[in-house]
Each structure stands twice: as C-alpha cells, then as structure tokens.
C-alpha positions, 0 to 999 in steps of 0.5 A: 876177657871174655876170650880168656873163659869158657863159653855157651853158644846156640848150636843149630843142626841140619834138622831146624833143632838147636842146641847149647853146648859150651866152648873152651877159651879155645873155641872147641868144644867142651867134650866133657860137659857134653856127657850131662848137657845132652840127655836134656831138651833144648830148654833145660839144657840152656838153662845148665849150660849157662849153669855150668859155664860159671863153674868152669870159668871158676875152675879155671881161675882158680887154677884146679882141675876136676881131679883136684876138687874136693867136696869142701871146694864145691860148697865155697863155690855154692856160697860164692854164687849166692854171696854167702861169702863165709869160708869163700876164697880163692881168685874173683871169677865173676864179672862185676856186673853179675849178682848173687843168685837167688835159691831158685837160679842156685839150685840150678847150678847145684844140680847140673854141677853134681851131675856134671862131677858124678859123670866124670866119677863114672870115668875115674876122672874125679877124686873118689872122695868127691864122688862118694861125698856127692852120693853120701850126702844126698838125703831123700826128702819128702815133697808136700805132695807126698813124693820122695825126691833127692836133696842135693848137698850143694843146693841152697835151702830154698823157702816158700815162693811168695809170688808178687801180684799185680794190683787191679790199680795197675792193670788199669792204668796200663789201659788207659788211652794213650799207654798202649800205643798199637792195637798188637800191644792192647792184644798182648797185654790182654791175653797175658791178662786173661789168659794167663799165658807165658810169654814164651808160649804167646810169642810162639804162638801160630796161627794154626794154635788159635781155634777161636769159635766153638766146636772147632774141628780139631775135637779138643774143646768146645768152647773156642780155645788155644793149642800152646806148643812147645817148638823148637824151630820158631825163628824168633826162638820163642819156646813154651813149656808143654807137657808131651808131644804135639800132634797134628791130626789127620784133617791137619788141625793142630792138637794137644800141647796145653790147651787153653780157654780164651776169653771174648776180649782176647777173641776182639783184640786179635781180630782187631789186631789181624785187621788194622795191623797186621793184614797190611804188612802181610807181604813183609811175613814169612813165617807163621807167628801170630805176633810181629814188629809193626814197624821199625828196621825189621816190619813182618819179623816175629816179635821176641819175648824180649820186644815184650818185655821191652813194650811192657816197661815203656808201657809202665814208663808212660803211666809213672808207675813205681813198680817193675811189671814183668809179664809172668805177673799177669800169669799169677794174677790169673792163677790165684784169681781161678784158684779163688774163684773155682774154691781152691780147686788146685787140679782144675787150675793145673789143667788149665794153665798147664802144671804138672801137678796140682800141688804145685798150685797149692804151694805157689798159691794156697797163701796168696789165694786165701787173700779172700780170709781178710773178710772172716779175719775183719768180722773177728776183729769187730766181734772181739771182747777186747776193749778199744786200744784208743779212747777216741775209738770207745762207743759213745754211752748211750745216756750221751747219745740220748741227749 
C-alpha cells in the first residue's frame, strides 16, 4: 500500500519556486534526506528524490536502519534495482510495475545513495566501516576528455551510449496529410525536427523568448533565434536545461540562456499556429507560454510535455508506424546531422545545442555520425582483390561477352 511507503511530494514555496521532498509513511518530512536534496536545483532534486525514495522503501521493507546497513547490503540493493539477482535477498520492495533500471538511471540511484550515507556518516549515524568502504572503494578515473572524475563503487558499469536515430522516411510519414491534425502540432514537430530542441525547452518557451527577425534588439545573434531558458515557475511544469542564469536586459529583452537558431520553416509554422489557432482562444490564456491546449476541458492552458508525447503517439498510430517515436529522437537526428554537415565540429554542435562540453557530442554522436563512411567502405569493397563468393556474381568472360 502507498500509505505504508515513503513518497515524494512536490512542495511549492511562496516565491513561486518548488522543491521535491521525501515524506515518511506518517506524512512527515524525512529530514535526513533534506541534507542531501537541498544541495541541488529543482530538476536534479526531483531526479534524486525519486531515486532515494526507492532506497528508503527498501530499508523499510527489510526492517533495516542506516545504522546497521553494510556495504555488501548496498551492493545487493543495487543488484536488485538493476535486475541482477545474483546475491539478492530480503523482502520484495518494488512494485510489480517497476521495471529494472538501466545503467544511467541506476547511476543516479548510486550517486544519491552514496551521498546520503556519507551525509549521515558526518553525524555518526552509520557504521564507520560503511563510510570507509564508500570512500576507500571510490576510485579516481579519467574521462575521455582527460578530466578526472570519481567512480562510484555502487554504480553499474556504463556502456557506450548509442542513440536511436529517426529515419527520414519516418519523419516524412508523420508530415503526410491528415496525420497531424492542427497547425500547432505541425509547429511542434517542425521545431523538434529542425531545432532539435528538448521537449521541456519547447513547452517552456514564452513569447518573449522568440526573436524571430534579423538583428533583434537583444543583440546576441544577428539571425532569427530563440532563447531557451531554464525556469522553475512555468505553469505547465516544463523545465529547460540551461547553463548560467537568465538575464533580462535594460530594454526588457530576454538575453542569455541557450541561444538557438531557427529555420524559415520554424518561423512560418509558428505564425500559422499563432494566427489560425492561438489568437481565436487568446482570451482564455492567462500565461506567457507559447504552446497551449486548443480544445477539450482546458482550452488555453499551457501544453505539458506529456501532452506533446501523447500527441506524437497518436500521430504514429495514424501512420501505422511500428516504431515508438519520442521527442528526443528528433534531437538526436538534428544533432547528428549538424555534426556530420559541419565536418564533425563537436564544439560548434555543443554550442548550438546547449551541451556543456564538446566531448559529450563526440562521445555520443562520433560513431553514429560516421555512417557517412559507408561510401568509402563501399568503394573499398568494390576495389577488393577477393573473388566473388558466389559464381553468379563473377563477371562474364570477355570472349563470351564479345559473342
């Protein structure tokens, strides 16, 4: 029963900000976890809160307290969340609907669990042996970019990420007549495809963020562009990843954030949506978000990221596509295409798409973008000295051809 478990709740503060805190089965704030969670911003705090609450429910189900947990217990717990049942024992604590975590999600769990126990160790609430194991078994590793990082002993081994790319045929089928049922939906897919913007950033866009003409007063980019801003007070809960604080200039223009170029098709689909669908219901809109619900029970309400995903799922059903298309798939497609077209300029792609490090681009898209090497491979295969493996593939003898 949910009432017998730790839970995560959204806490809204008076200044408009929000936090994600863990509550006990008695509906009291779990104060030991606040020591860790309050170190992070809202997005990371939300991720870590849901990661840590799973571990607290494991403790509860197995009748353990932090003071008696051993390093081996934590290893068995991590085996449990990743589905590696070797060495796992104790009561089942996860719901039947909860699937084993992948390496990335399990890495988040490992990070916050380690931070939680080290925070408790500072106040003497865990066994010294556990704290010593977490510290001594933490190895220093070197990333591909040459930077030193700490390797968490609880984290599973992370393999090379290989994103799935949307084929051009899939994108074309989504734009077939009758698949997208509104100008808003056409705008959404166009902005996802051409801009490669994250869905949280797209739903978080406000009209003041769109500088869709050349030489805008913000003075930060000559071409038409948008500012992707990481805000915590969007009415639809959408949050964009952004590096550095957002600033509004003296003239009231939005500046900074992640500055992204926009294509002519992005601009034209925006105005089609604005004139045909937004303006007729603008009297129902009481916020600054660009994307809104057009009908239903909440016309004019800010569109959520879940709403975009549901719209995309419905569009895929109309086309009969056998694959699952996600908003982030468009980002992978756009980034890999720019990476290849720019002659694999990772720094350019990182700056345009808002990544903190060019190394992240080359690590993620390096092998995938090299799909263009196929033409060279085909040339090499044709030039090989190896004879044809099948008789019917062998070239006709010259004498036979002459007849």
